[in-house]
C-alpha positions as CSV (number, residue, x, y, z in Angstrom):
1,X,34.8,169.5,-27.5
2,X,33.1,171.6,-30.3
3,X,31.3,170.1,-33.3
4,X,30.8,172.2,-36.4
5,X,27.5,171.4,-38.2
6,X,27.5,170.8,-42.0
7,X,23.9,170.0,-42.5
8,X,20.8,169.4,-40.3
9,X,17.4,168.1,-41.2
10,X,14.4,168.6,-38.8
11,X,11.4,166.2,-38.9
12,X,8.3,165.9,-36.8
13,X,6.8,162.5,-36.2
14,X,3.1,162.0,-35.2
15,X,1.7,158.7,-34.0
16,X,-1.7,157.2,-33.2
17,X,-4.0,160.2,-33.4
18,X,-1.9,162.8,-31.6
19,X,-3.6,165.4,-33.7
20,X,-6.9,163.5,-34.1
21,X,-5.8,161.4,-37.1
22,X,-5.1,157.7,-36.7
23,X,-1.8,156.1,-37.9
24,X,1.7,157.5,-37.9
25,X,3.5,159.8,-40.3
26,X,6.4,162.2,-40.5
27,X,6.7,165.7,-41.8
28,X,9.9,167.4,-43.0
29,X,10.2,170.9,-41.5
30,X,13.5,172.2,-42.7
31,X,17.0,171.3,-43.8
32,X,19.8,173.8,-43.2
33,X,23.5,174.2,-43.7
34,X,25.9,175.1,-40.9
35,X,25.5,178.9,-41.4
36,X,21.7,178.9,-41.2
37,X,21.8,176.5,-38.3
38,X,24.2,178.8,-36.3
39,X,21.8,181.8,-36.9
40,X,18.6,180.0,-35.7
41,X,17.2,179.2,-32.3
42,X,17.7,175.5,-32.9
43,X,21.5,175.9,-32.3
44,X,20.8,177.0,-28.7
45,X,18.7,173.9,-28.2
46,X,21.1,171.3,-29.7
47,X,24.6,172.7,-29.4
48,X,25.4,171.1,-26.0
49,X,24.0,167.7,-27.1
50,X,26.9,166.9,-29.5
51,X,29.6,166.9,-26.9
52,X,27.3,165.2,-24.3
53,X,26.6,162.4,-26.8
54,X,30.2,162.0,-27.8
55,X,31.4,161.9,-24.2
56,X,28.7,159.5,-22.9
57,X,30.4,156.4,-21.7
58,X,29.4,152.9,-23.0
59,X,30.8,149.4,-22.6
60,X,30.9,146.7,-25.1
61,X,29.9,144.2,-22.4
62,X,27.5,146.1,-20.2
63,X,27.4,145.3,-16.5
64,X,23.6,145.0,-16.7
65,X,21.3,143.4,-19.2
66,X,19.3,146.6,-19.7
67,X,21.4,149.8,-20.1
68,X,20.6,153.1,-21.8
69,X,23.9,153.4,-23.7
70,X,25.2,150.7,-26.0
71,X,27.8,150.2,-28.6
72,X,26.5,148.5,-31.8
73,X,28.5,146.8,-34.6
74,X,27.3,146.5,-38.2
75,X,26.6,142.9,-39.0
76,X,28.0,141.3,-42.1
77,X,28.1,137.8,-43.4
78,X,31.5,136.0,-43.3
79,X,33.5,137.0,-46.3
80,X,31.6,140.2,-47.0
81,X,32.6,143.8,-46.4
82,X,30.8,146.7,-44.6
83,X,29.2,147.9,-47.8
84,X,26.9,144.8,-47.7
85,X,25.1,146.2,-44.6
86,X,22.0,148.4,-45.5
87,X,22.2,150.4,-42.2
88,X,25.9,151.2,-42.9
89,X,25.2,152.2,-46.5
90,X,22.4,154.7,-45.4
91,X,24.8,156.3,-42.9
92,X,27.6,156.5,-45.5
93,X,25.2,158.3,-47.9
94,X,24.4,160.9,-45.2
95,X,28.1,161.4,-44.4
96,X,29.0,161.7,-48.1
97,X,26.1,164.0,-49.2
98,X,27.6,166.8,-51.3
99,X,24.6,169.2,-51.4
100,X,21.7,170.2,-49.1
101,X,19.2,168.5,-51.3
102,X,21.2,165.2,-51.2
103,X,21.4,165.3,-47.5
104,X,17.6,166.1,-47.2
105,X,16.8,163.1,-49.4
106,X,18.9,160.7,-47.4
107,X,17.6,162.1,-44.1
108,X,14.1,161.5,-45.3
109,X,15.0,157.9,-46.1
110,X,16.4,157.4,-42.6
111,X,13.2,158.8,-41.0
112,X,11.0,156.6,-43.3
113,X,13.0,153.6,-42.1
114,X,12.6,154.7,-38.5
115,X,8.8,154.9,-39.0
116,X,8.6,151.2,-39.8
117,X,10.0,150.3,-36.3
118,X,7.7,149.1,-33.6
119,X,6.5,151.1,-30.6
120,X,7.8,154.5,-31.9
121,X,6.5,157.7,-30.2
122,X,5.7,161.1,-31.6
123,X,8.3,163.8,-31.3
124,X,11.0,165.7,-33.1
125,X,13.9,164.1,-35.0
126,X,17.1,165.8,-36.0
127,X,19.6,164.3,-38.4
128,X,22.9,166.1,-38.3
129,X,26.2,165.9,-40.0
130,X,29.0,167.6,-38.0
131,X,32.8,167.6,-37.7
132,X,35.1,167.7,-34.7
133,X,37.5,170.0,-36.5
134,X,40.1,170.1,-33.7
135,X,41.0,166.5,-34.4
136,X,40.1,165.7,-38.1
137,X,37.9,166.6,-41.0
138,X,36.0,163.3,-40.8
139,X,32.2,163.8,-40.6
140,X,30.1,162.4,-37.8
141,X,26.4,161.6,-38.1
142,X,24.1,162.3,-35.2
143,X,20.5,161.3,-34.9
144,X,18.6,163.0,-32.1
145,X,15.0,162.1,-31.1
146,X,12.9,164.1,-28.6
147,X,9.5,162.7,-27.6
148,X,6.6,165.1,-27.2
149,X,6.1,166.3,-23.6
150,X,2.6,165.9,-22.2
151,X,0.5,168.7,-20.4
152,X,3.0,171.6,-21.1
153,X,1.6,175.1,-20.7
154,X,2.9,178.6,-21.0
155,X,2.0,181.2,-18.4
156,X,0.1,184.1,-20.1
157,X,-1.7,186.8,-18.2
158,X,-4.1,187.3,-15.2
159,X,-7.2,186.4,-17.1
160,X,-6.3,183.3,-19.1
161,X,-3.4,182.3,-16.9
162,X,-2.2,179.4,-19.1
163,X,-1.9,178.7,-22.7
164,X,-1.5,175.0,-23.8
165,X,1.7,174.3,-25.8
166,X,1.3,171.8,-28.6
167,X,4.1,169.5,-29.6
168,X,6.5,170.6,-26.9
169,X,9.9,168.9,-26.7
170,X,12.6,168.8,-24.0
171,X,16.3,167.9,-24.4
172,X,16.4,166.3,-21.0
173,X,15.4,162.8,-22.2
174,X,16.8,163.0,-25.7
175,X,17.6,159.7,-27.4
176,X,20.6,159.7,-29.8
177,X,22.7,157.8,-32.3
178,X,26.3,158.7,-33.1
179,X,28.3,157.3,-36.0
180,X,31.1,156.4,-36.1
181,X,31.7,155.5,-32.5
182,X,34.5,157.5,-30.9
183,X,36.1,155.6,-28.0
184,X,38.6,158.4,-27.5
185,X,38.7,162.0,-28.9
186,X,40.0,161.8,-32.5
187,X,39.8,158.0,-32.6
188,X,36.9,156.4,-34.6
189,X,35.6,152.9,-35.3
190,X,33.9,152.7,-38.7
191,X,32.3,149.3,-37.8
192,X,30.6,150.7,-34.7
193,X,28.1,153.2,-33.6
194,X,26.7,154.4,-30.2
195,X,23.0,154.6,-29.3
196,X,21.4,156.1,-26.2
197,X,17.8,155.6,-25.2
198,X,15.7,154.6,-22.2
199,X,17.2,151.4,-20.7
200,X,13.9,149.4,-21.3
201,X,13.3,150.7,-24.8
202,X,14.2,149.1,-28.1
203,X,13.4,151.9,-30.6
204,X,16.8,152.0,-32.1
205,X,17.4,148.2,-32.1
206,X,14.2,147.8,-34.1
207,X,15.1,150.6,-36.4
208,X,18.7,149.4,-37.0
209,X,17.9,145.9,-37.9
210,X,21.4,145.1,-39.2
211,X,23.3,146.2,-36.1
212,X,24.5,143.7,-33.4
213,X,25.3,144.3,-29.8
214,X,27.7,142.4,-27.6
215,X,26.2,140.4,-24.8
216,X,26.1,141.9,-21.3
217,X,28.2,140.6,-18.4
218,X,25.2,138.8,-16.8
219,X,24.4,137.1,-20.1
220,X,28.0,135.9,-20.5
221,X,28.0,134.7,-16.9
222,X,24.8,132.8,-17.5
223,X,26.2,131.1,-20.6
224,X,29.5,130.2,-18.9
225,X,27.8,128.8,-15.8
226,X,25.4,126.7,-17.8
227,X,28.3,125.4,-19.8
228,X,29.8,124.2,-16.5
229,X,26.4,122.6,-15.6
230,X,26.2,120.8,-18.9
231,X,29.7,119.4,-18.5
232,X,28.8,118.3,-15.0
233,X,25.6,116.6,-16.1
234,X,27.4,114.8,-19.0
235,X,30.0,113.4,-16.6
236,X,27.6,112.3,-13.8
237,X,24.9,110.8,-16.0
238,X,27.2,109.5,-18.8
239,X,25.5,106.1,-19.0
240,X,21.9,107.3,-18.1
241,X,20.5,109.2,-21.1
242,X,17.0,109.6,-19.7
243,X,18.2,110.9,-16.4
244,X,20.7,113.2,-18.2
245,X,17.9,114.6,-20.3
246,X,15.7,115.2,-17.2
247,X,18.5,116.9,-15.3
248,X,19.4,119.2,-18.2
249,X,15.7,120.2,-18.5
250,X,15.6,120.9,-14.8
251,X,18.8,123.0,-15.0
252,X,17.5,125.0,-18.0
253,X,14.4,125.9,-16.0
254,X,16.6,126.9,-13.0
255,X,18.9,129.0,-15.2
256,X,15.9,130.9,-16.7
257,X,14.4,131.8,-13.3
258,X,14.4,135.4,-12.1
259,X,14.6,134.3,-8.5
260,X,16.5,131.1,-7.8
261,X,17.2,129.0,-4.7
262,X,20.4,127.2,-3.7
263,X,20.5,123.9,-5.7
264,X,22.8,122.0,-3.3
265,X,24.3,119.9,-6.1
266,X,28.0,120.7,-6.1
267,X,30.7,120.4,-3.5
268,X,32.6,123.5,-2.4
269,X,35.7,122.5,-4.4
270,X,33.6,122.2,-7.6
271,X,32.1,125.6,-7.1
272,X,35.5,127.1,-6.3
273,X,37.0,125.6,-9.5
274,X,34.2,127.1,-11.7
275,X,34.3,130.5,-10.1
276,X,38.1,130.7,-10.4
277,X,37.8,130.3,-14.2
278,X,35.3,133.1,-14.4
279,X,37.2,135.4,-12.0
280,X,40.4,134.9,-13.9
281,X,38.7,136.2,-17.1
282,X,37.0,139.1,-15.3
283,X,38.1,139.8,-11.8
284,X,35.4,142.4,-11.0
285,X,32.4,140.0,-11.6
286,X,29.6,140.7,-9.1
287,X,27.5,138.3,-7.1
288,X,24.2,139.2,-5.4
289,X,22.1,137.1,-3.1
290,X,19.3,137.5,-0.6
291,X,19.1,135.9,2.8
292,X,15.6,136.4,4.2
293,X,15.0,140.1,3.9
294,X,18.7,140.9,3.8
295,X,20.6,141.6,0.6
296,X,24.3,140.8,0.0
297,X,26.4,142.3,-2.8
298,X,29.9,141.1,-3.2
299,X,32.5,140.1,-5.8
300,X,32.4,136.6,-7.1
301,X,36.1,136.4,-6.1
302,X,35.0,136.9,-2.4
303,X,33.2,133.5,-2.3
304,X,35.2,131.0,-0.3
305,X,37.6,133.7,0.8
306,X,35.6,136.5,2.5
307,X,32.1,135.2,1.9
308,X,31.0,131.7,3.0
309,X,27.7,129.9,2.8
310,X,26.8,127.1,5.3
311,X,23.8,125.3,6.5
312,X,22.3,125.2,10.1
313,X,19.4,122.8,10.2
314,X,17.0,123.8,7.5
315,X,18.4,127.3,7.2
316,X,21.3,128.9,5.5
317,X,24.0,130.9,7.2
318,X,26.2,133.5,5.3
319,X,29.5,134.4,7.0
320,X,31.1,137.7,5.8
321,X,34.7,138.6,6.7
322,X,36.2,142.1,6.4
323,X,36.3,145.6,7.8
324,X,33.0,146.9,9.1
325,X,31.6,150.3,8.4
326,X,28.2,151.9,9.0
327,X,26.5,154.6,6.9
328,X,24.1,157.5,7.6
329,X,22.0,157.3,10.8
330,X,23.7,155.8,13.9
331,X,22.2,152.8,15.7
332,X,23.0,150.9,19.0
333,X,24.6,148.1,16.9
334,X,27.6,150.4,16.3
335,X,28.4,150.2,20.1
336,X,28.6,146.4,20.0
337,X,31.7,144.5,21.3
338,X,31.5,141.5,19.0
339,X,31.5,138.0,20.6
340,X,33.9,135.3,19.3
341,X,32.7,133.4,16.2
342,X,32.7,130.1,18.2
343,X,30.3,131.7,20.8
344,X,28.0,132.9,18.0
345,X,27.9,129.4,16.4
346,X,27.0,127.8,19.7
347,X,24.2,130.3,20.1
348,X,22.9,129.7,16.6
349,X,22.9,126.0,17.1
350,X,21.0,126.3,20.4
351,X,18.5,128.6,18.6
352,X,18.1,126.1,15.8
353,X,17.6,123.2,18.3
354,X,14.9,125.2,20.2
355,X,13.0,126.0,17.0
356,X,13.1,122.4,16.0
357,X,11.7,121.3,19.3
358,X,9.0,124.0,19.1
359,X,8.1,122.7,15.6
360,X,7.6,119.2,16.9
361,X,5.2,120.2,19.7
362,X,3.1,122.6,17.7
């Protein structure tokens, strides 16, 4: 997958006294056409990044709430077209620039907009228009951002040993924007773009104020589960408005918690009914839970089939059913001849009774 560069603009961004001066500012270094780019050292630094950015996988509904690569969609009001979106219009101007000076001017506008974003860091920014000629003549816009590396030195000679390198950059952690989004080679989505940055960062979200991102799978699950909860509360407390309000408030606090305990409110059949609706929509939904210091990771579809939760006294018991495999270092457990489940349950019940008696006498 080879991209041919039309134009490239190179800017340096300095923030918060990186050169002894407070504030933040940008400086334009150079804007080149494809021929000048191919003949300079910059081509060796950037060439591999175009295909890497294009091939980087992203999901509209990410499996985690914080992911490094996202698909964004230009936001427009109902009844309006794409050209009502300021971010889209800026990208269109860069894609349509007919001269080097026009491209430089629009690239400068993009960098100025980026400078207004919160929590930006100093570094180098490259704005590039390139074409994937093997598929079409349609131009793509790439924005690459490399943060400055700290404490970088060049080995010199036996006397001075090291020479500090100022404003060093590395392609390893390069952040990027690609427009339009290309889900498959030669296929483009003009309403969408792809961003890549550190999973915890929001540089590009703050910069692209008029771009929306689909909710992640965990967020969609949370919304759907809370919808089930609201329906349940409405039915149970139909004639008790005050109790209904208290229960909804309690459930909202529960839903927002990072670590949550079993609520013990629904019967098995109610839980199975709710999970079946979610699994039908997305069969590979995951479920994670902790039992003491043990972690369990399964599919939501496994609950009630291969994963069961029960109570023994004041403690919970999780029963897992399936083929058993061990990884890495061997242990004596792998030599076990398992006892029947009935025998295990009797042993657990005796243990629970003994612990209860000990609790009474201590």
